[in-house]
C-alpha positions in Angstrom: -20.9 -13.0 20.9 -20.7 -10.7 18.0 -20.5 -6.9 18.2 -20.5 -4.1 15.7 -18.0 -1.3 16.1 -19.5 1.9 14.7 -17.3 4.8 13.6 -19.3 8.0 13.8 -19.5 10.1 10.7 -17.9 13.5 10.5 -18.2 16.5 8.2 -15.6 15.0 5.8 -17.2 11.6 5.5 -20.6 13.3 5.0 -19.1 15.5 2.3 -17.9 12.3 0.4 -14.3 12.9 1.1 -12.7 9.5 0.5 -9.7 8.2 2.5 -6.2 8.5 1.1 -4.2 5.6 -0.2 -2.1 5.7 3.0 -5.2 5.5 5.2 -6.6 2.7 3.0 -3.3 0.8 3.3 -3.2 1.3 7.1 -6.8 0.1 7.4 -6.0 -3.0 5.2 -3.2 -3.9 7.6 -5.4 -3.5 10.6 -8.2 -5.5 8.9 -5.7 -8.2 8.1 -4.8 -8.5 11.8 -8.5 -8.8 12.7 -9.2 -11.4 10.0 -6.1 -13.4 10.9 -7.2 -13.5 14.5 -10.7 -14.6 13.5 -12.4 -11.4 14.9 -13.5 -9.8 11.7 -16.7 -11.2 10.1 -17.7 -8.2 8.0 -16.5 -4.6 7.7 -18.0 -2.0 5.5 -17.9 1.8 5.1 -21.2 3.6 4.6 -21.9 6.1 1.9 -22.8 9.6 3.0 -26.3 10.1 4.4 -27.1 12.1 1.2 -27.4 8.8 -0.5 -29.7 7.3 2.1 -33.3 7.3 3.1 -35.3 6.8 6.3 -38.7 5.4 6.9 -40.6 7.1 9.8 -43.2 5.1 11.6 -46.2 6.7 13.3 -48.8 4.1 14.1 -49.7 2.6 10.8 -48.3 5.5 8.8 -44.9 5.1 7.0 -43.2 8.3 5.8 -40.1 8.1 3.5 -37.5 10.8 4.1 -34.6 11.3 1.7 -31.1 12.2 3.0 -29.0 14.0 3.8 -29.5 13.9 7.6 -27.9 16.6 9.8 -28.9 15.6 13.3 -25.5 15.0 15.0 -27.0 13.4 18.1 -28.5 10.5 16.2 -27.6 7.0 17.6 -27.5 3.7 15.8 -29.4 0.9 17.6 -28.8 -2.0 15.2 -27.5 -3.0 11.8 -28.5 -5.3 9.1 -26.7 -6.2 5.8 -29.1 -6.8 3.1 -28.6 -7.5 -0.6 -31.3 -5.6 -2.6 -31.7 -4.4 -6.2 -32.3 -0.7 -5.4 -32.9 1.8 -2.6 -36.6 1.6 -3.4 -36.6 -2.2 -2.7 -34.9 -1.5 0.6 -37.4 1.2 1.5 -40.2 -1.2 0.8 -38.7 -3.9 2.9 -38.2 -1.5 5.8 -41.8 -0.3 5.5 -42.8 -3.9 6.3 -40.5 -4.1 9.3 -42.5 -4.9 12.5 -42.4 -2.0 15.0 -44.2 -1.1 18.1 -47.4 0.9 17.2 -47.1 2.7 20.6 -44.3 5.1 19.6 -42.5 6.6 16.7 -39.4 5.0 15.4 -37.1 5.4 12.5 -34.8 3.2 10.5 -32.1 4.7 8.3 -31.0 3.1 5.1 -27.5 3.8 3.7 -25.7 2.5 0.6 -22.5 0.5 1.2 -19.3 1.6 -0.5 -18.2 -0.7 -3.3 -14.5 -1.0 -4.3 -15.1 1.0 -7.5 -16.2 4.0 -5.4 -12.7 4.5 -4.2 -11.3 5.2 -7.7 -7.5 5.3 -8.2 -6.8 5.5 -4.4 -7.7 1.8 -4.2 -4.7 0.5 -6.2 -4.9 -3.0 -7.9 -2.8 -4.3 -5.0 -5.2 -2.9 -2.4 -8.2 -4.2 -4.4 -6.7 -7.7 -4.5 -5.9 -7.5 -0.8 -9.5 -6.4 -0.1 -10.9 -9.3 -2.1 -8.7 -11.8 -0.2 -9.7 -10.2 3.1 -13.4 -10.4 2.2 -13.1 -14.1 1.3 -11.1 -14.9 4.4 -13.5 -13.0 6.7 -16.5 -14.8 5.1 -14.8 -18.1 5.8 -14.3 -17.1 9.4 -18.0 -16.4 9.8 -19.1 -19.8 8.5 
């Protein structure tokens, strides 16, 4: 059985406040434990909702809504990782997603953080460790 652990956004993460080097270091140590134990398959931080989009479904109508999103009571019901060329491509894919025509539903699209987004806080040592963890976690999944 696989599960996703979702860390809820807060005002700092939505404002684009990046984690400190200490927090990144502590998280790398925790992630190493998870990878070593075979638990971690993939782990990603999400960009702020201001860099996202949603597609609202109402019958056959698809409406694109650009971020940011401010509703604090929103829940996440599922998660995909896709590799796409642009947000526009992701929106087009989501528009084709099968949904029940009986009710409105919404799928949120958020950009995934890349190592370069962390700037100098992700030191060369942490960057190398992150690359090793990614390779090891991918091997655990296969």
